[in-house]
Backbone bond lengths (Angstrom), bond angles and torsions (degrees), N, CA, C in turn:
res aa  C-N    CA-C-N  psi(-1)  N-CA   C-N-CA  omega(-1)  CA-C   N-CA-C  phi
1 M - - - 1.432 - - 1.564 107.95 -
2 I 1.287 118.29 132.89 1.472 121.56 -178.63 1.578 110.27 -103.94
3 A 1.290 116.63 141.88 1.470 121.97 178.71 1.499 108.56 -55.05
4 G 1.337 115.05 137.31 1.455 117.72 178.92 1.568 113.01 84.60
5 E 1.331 117.43 -3.23 1.428 123.30 -175.52 1.574 108.98 -65.68
6 F 1.314 116.71 -31.25 1.479 119.15 -179.76 1.477 111.72 -109.45
7 S 1.339 119.25 145.56 1.391 123.18 169.05 1.510 109.36 -149.55
8 G 1.307 115.66 151.62 1.494 122.53 -178.62 1.500 108.85 -138.54
9 K 1.323 112.65 162.59 1.462 117.31 -179.47 1.519 111.21 -87.80
10 C 1.307 116.62 139.04 1.443 120.02 175.20 1.479 110.38 -71.80
11 P 1.326 121.39 127.99 1.450 122.75 -176.71 1.539 112.70 -71.00
12 N 1.386 115.97 -16.13 1.416 116.64 177.44 1.537 115.69 -86.42
13 C 1.277 117.87 -44.82 1.456 120.53 -175.32 1.548 114.89 -118.46
14 G 1.332 117.32 -7.60 1.453 121.34 177.18 1.528 117.75 82.21
15 E 1.310 115.68 -0.63 1.530 121.35 -179.89 1.554 105.68 -77.73
16 Y 1.359 112.23 153.80 1.438 119.96 177.84 1.494 111.29 -78.07
17 V 1.335 116.84 139.63 1.484 121.11 178.81 1.541 105.27 -121.30
18 D 1.301 116.59 125.53 1.505 121.76 177.57 1.522 109.30 -75.74
19 I 1.291 114.41 136.56 1.479 121.78 175.59 1.552 106.63 -111.32
20 D 1.345 116.71 122.58 1.456 115.99 -176.31 1.586 108.90 -86.50
21 K 1.314 112.25 176.95 1.463 118.44 -171.33 1.529 112.19 -71.62
22 F 1.312 118.78 -14.37 1.467 121.76 -179.50 1.554 112.52 -90.34
23 C 1.262 119.39 -8.75 1.462 125.26 179.29 1.514 110.70 -73.10
24 E 1.356 116.14 145.07 1.417 121.88 -178.51 1.548 110.44 -128.84
25 V 1.307 116.88 161.22 1.408 118.04 175.55 1.598 108.10 -61.28
26 G 1.319 117.62 134.85 1.460 121.36 -176.37 1.530 109.92 96.92
27 G 1.290 116.71 -17.63 1.495 118.36 177.89 1.493 114.69 -75.27
28 T 1.297 118.69 169.29 1.476 120.55 177.90 1.508 111.92 -117.38
29 V 1.267 115.32 149.16 1.485 126.13 172.72 1.543 107.54 -131.41
30 F 1.338 114.89 168.85 1.380 120.61 178.07 1.518 113.05 -123.03
31 C 1.291 118.49 134.02 1.454 121.78 179.56 1.537 109.15 -72.47
32 P 1.344 114.82 123.32 1.466 118.81 -178.44 1.546 113.14 -66.83
33 S 1.359 114.59 -16.88 1.506 117.22 -174.96 1.535 110.86 -92.26
34 C 1.332 119.46 -44.74 1.447 120.41 -173.42 1.577 110.78 -116.44
35 D 1.329 119.25 -0.43 1.484 122.51 -179.87 1.459 113.62 70.31
36 A 1.280 123.31 9.46 1.446 124.03 -177.70 1.534 108.23 -68.47
37 E 1.333 112.55 142.41 1.501 121.07 173.37 1.474 108.73 -86.49
38 L 1.338 118.16 123.86 1.448 122.90 -170.73 1.530 107.16 -124.00
39 Q 1.354 115.09 136.87 1.441 119.36 173.89 1.458 111.32 -101.12
40 I 1.327 116.23 138.77 1.512 120.53 -179.89 1.524 108.89 -83.49
41 K 1.350 113.04 115.50 1.500 117.82 177.17 1.487 112.96 -89.65
42 S 1.297 117.62 -31.70 1.519 122.00 174.52 1.482 108.63 -156.02
43 L 1.352 117.32 158.72 1.470 124.99 179.11 1.540 113.34 -104.81
44 E 1.284 116.90 -25.94 1.435 121.19 -178.73 1.496 111.24 -134.96
45 P 1.312 122.23 92.11 1.434 125.92 -0.66 1.567 110.69 -78.55
46 V 1.353 116.84 160.83 1.444 121.99 -179.86 1.529 110.13 -66.88
47 K 1.263 117.64 125.74 1.452 121.27 178.74 1.620 105.92 -131.36
48 L 1.258 116.96 121.48 1.422 122.08 179.99 1.531 109.23 -118.37
49 V 1.385 115.94 142.70 1.420 121.98 178.16 1.540 107.40 -128.29
50 S 1.364 114.67 145.65 1.448 117.71 179.08 1.530 113.37 -77.03
51 V 1.307 115.42 133.53 1.481 119.17 -179.99 1.579 111.00 -124.71
52 G 1.326 115.76 -3.62 1.449 119.41 177.66 1.478 112.34 173.43
53 K 1.303 115.20 176.39 1.476 120.97 -179.42 1.510 106.11 -137.08
54 V 1.284 117.35 136.49 1.457 124.17 174.15 1.552 106.99 -94.54
55 Y 1.276 110.64 122.25 1.485 117.37 178.53 1.538 113.07 -105.93
56 S 1.280 117.93 139.08 1.473 120.87 177.06 1.439 107.44 -97.60
57 E 1.355 119.45 165.35 1.444 122.16 179.45 1.526 109.65 -65.16
58 E 1.310 121.45 -23.14 1.444 124.93 -179.39 1.510 110.16 -78.67
59 D 1.327 118.96 -16.73 1.454 121.36 -177.62 1.521 109.17 -73.08
60 E 1.336 115.73 136.16 1.494 119.06 -177.37 1.511 112.02 -65.71
61 H 1.347 118.99 -16.48 1.447 121.12 -176.21 1.517 111.94 -99.77
62 Y 1.364 117.48 3.01 1.398 124.78 -176.07 1.536 109.02 -62.05
63 V 1.343 117.42 131.66 1.443 118.87 175.89 1.555 102.59 -131.23
64 E 1.307 114.64 122.98 1.510 119.39 178.51 1.494 108.06 -77.87
65 D 1.349 115.32 136.82 1.458 120.62 179.63 1.504 110.38 -86.01
66 Y 1.310 117.98 113.96 1.383 125.74 -179.95 1.544 111.10 -94.30
67 G 1.240 119.56 2.41 1.411 123.40 -175.99 1.510 112.63 88.15
68 D 1.321 114.20 -153.91 1.489 120.09 -177.49 1.499 110.50 -75.30
69 D 1.362 116.27 136.18 1.459 120.65 -178.88 1.528 109.77 -64.05
70 E 1.333 119.37 -24.31 1.424 122.20 -178.19 1.522 109.41 -68.57
71 D 1.351 119.64 -19.64 1.484 121.63 -179.50 1.473 111.25 -85.00
72 M 1.344 118.88 -10.81 1.484 120.42 -178.38 1.520 110.85 -82.52
73 D 1.308 116.41 140.75 1.378 121.82 175.20 1.548 109.06 -97.02
74 W 1.398 114.09 99.39 1.503 116.60 -170.79 1.450 113.34 -82.94
75 D 1.378 117.78 0.08 1.513 118.84 179.99 1.485 111.22 -87.22
76 E 1.353 117.77 -8.62 1.480 117.80 -179.86 1.439 116.82 -73.03
């Protein structure tokens, strides 16, 4: 198997995602276009499903994780 031999479509944005020779069914890859985290469901044919999204601080939907709300001192 040669690196780049497999590719599948991102279910979020429709761009093609290369799957290298070391990836296995159940593994994850990231879409270079929309940064979605994708799980490999099959290799022949390639089937990818969305399992998460990586947000950057510049993303308007980014929410920083401050942990449990119970740990916050809301009186300050």
